[in-house]
C-alpha positions in Angstrom: 20.5 -19.8 -19.6 20.3 -18.6 -16.0 23.0 -19.7 -13.6 22.4 -21.1 -10.2 22.8 -18.7 -7.4 25.7 -19.6 -5.1 26.5 -18.8 -1.5 29.7 -19.4 0.4 29.5 -21.2 3.7 32.2 -22.0 6.1 32.7 -24.8 8.6 35.4 -25.9 11.0 36.5 -29.4 10.2 39.3 -31.6 11.6 42.6 -31.2 9.8 42.6 -34.9 8.9 39.3 -34.4 7.0 40.9 -31.4 5.1 43.8 -33.6 4.1 41.4 -36.2 2.8 39.5 -33.6 0.8 42.9 -32.2 -0.6 44.0 -35.7 -1.6 40.7 -36.5 -3.3 40.7 -33.2 -5.1 44.3 -33.7 -6.3 43.6 -37.3 -7.4 40.5 -36.4 -9.3 42.0 -33.1 -10.6 39.0 -31.2 -9.2 38.8 -28.2 -6.9 38.2 -28.7 -3.2 35.0 -26.8 -3.6 33.8 -29.3 -6.1 34.6 -32.2 -3.8 32.9 -30.6 -0.9 29.8 -29.8 -2.9 29.6 -33.4 -4.1 30.0 -34.6 -0.5 27.2 -32.3 0.7 24.9 -33.3 -2.2 25.5 -37.0 -1.5 24.8 -36.6 2.2 21.6 -34.7 1.6 20.5 -37.2 -1.0 21.1 -40.1 1.4 19.4 -38.2 4.2 16.3 -37.6 2.1 16.2 -41.3 1.1 16.4 -42.5 4.7 13.7 -40.0 5.7 11.4 -41.2 2.9 12.0 -44.8 3.9 11.2 -44.1 7.6 8.1 -42.2 6.6 7.0 -45.1 4.4 7.6 -47.6 7.2 5.6 -45.5 9.6 2.8 -45.2 7.1 2.9 -49.0 6.5 2.7 -49.5 10.3 -0.2 -47.2 10.6 -2.0 -49.1 7.8 -1.4 -52.4 9.5 1.2 -53.6 7.1 3.3 -55.4 9.6 5.1 -58.8 10.1 5.3 -61.0 13.1 8.8 -61.9 14.4 8.2 -65.5 13.2 7.5 -64.2 9.7 10.7 -62.1 9.8 12.8 -65.0 11.1 11.5 -67.3 8.4 12.4 -64.6 5.8 15.9 -64.3 7.2 16.3 -68.1 7.2 15.2 -68.1 3.6 17.7 -65.4 2.7 20.6 -67.3 4.3 19.7 -70.5 2.5 19.6 -68.7 -0.9 23.0 -67.1 -0.3 24.7 -70.5 0.0 
């Protein structure tokens, strides 16, 4: 089974952030590298999801799939009522 190629990167970060990474690594009994990889992976995943949602919204707008402000306000009112 082939192993994934790895590359070391470096970044300057505030000491407070380093302390937080250290604390999480100790708490989870993981390496700092693991915590940082997980954080980067999570950030990239969330970034990609936001980008896809934006692209879908733009495509919907281009296709005429839009709502009036009145329709949106009615929807919000309905959500508030159902939350009670």
